[in-house]
N, C-alpha and C positions, 0 to 999 in steps of 0.2 A: 536272768538267764544268758549265757555265753553263746554268742553266734560265732561260728569259725567260717571265714570266707574262704572260697576256693583258691588254690595256689596258681601262680603262673608258671612256676618251673619246679621240677623235681630231679635231683641228681641220685643215680644209683651207679656208683664207681667201684668196680672190684668187689661186689658183695652178693649179687644175686645168686651165685653158685653155692653159697652158703646158707640161703633161705631155705628152709624145710618144705615149704609150699610156694613155689615160684608164680604159679598161676594166681594164688590168692594175693601174693605181693603186688602183681602187676594190676589186678582188679582193684584193690585198695588205691594204689598209686593213681589209677585212672579215675576213681570217685574223688580223690582229693584235688584233683586239677579243674581248673575252670575249662570252658570250651575254648580251644585254641591253645591250651598250655601245653608245655613241652616236658618231656622226660628225656633226660640224656642218661644213656644207658651204656656201660663198658665193662668189659671183662679183660683180665690180664691174658695175653696170647700164650706166655710161658708156663701158664698154669691150667688153662681152660682150653680144651681143643676146639677148633672151628665149629665142628657138630654139635658140641654143647652150647655154644654161643647161639647157632642159627635155631637150636631147640628152644631156648629160652626167647629168642626173638619172636618165634612162632607162638609162644604163650603170650606175650605181649601183645601181639595182633589179634590173638584169640580174646583178649581181655578188652578189646576195642581201639587199640592204638593203631595210628596210621604211620608207615615209615615216611620220614622226610627226607633222611639221607644216612648215609653209611660213612661217616668222616673217618679220615685216616689219622689215627691217634697212635704215636710210637708205642710198641709192645702191648697194643690192645686191640680188641674186637670193639667196635663201637656203632652206636646208633642214635640217631635224633629222632624222637618219636613225638607224635602231636595226637591230642585228644580232638577228635573231629566233632562236627555238629551231630547231634542225636537225630536220627531219622524215624 
């Protein structure tokens, strides 16, 4: 039997806007990470309006992620998210 260990880090760079079900994507990413694992999520500013990024960020939070920071990345909207302790 193959055992898959939880991941420490997940990168979603300039792709969530193309995912048909972004909430499901964030839920699966959340399930893939270990407690304390990080998801770096970014979308291109020239292609995605701020409101769309904020809506996607809200879906990530709805999936269970905590926002750690909103780093300044040239030409991108970005967030560093963390899987917190299950309560």
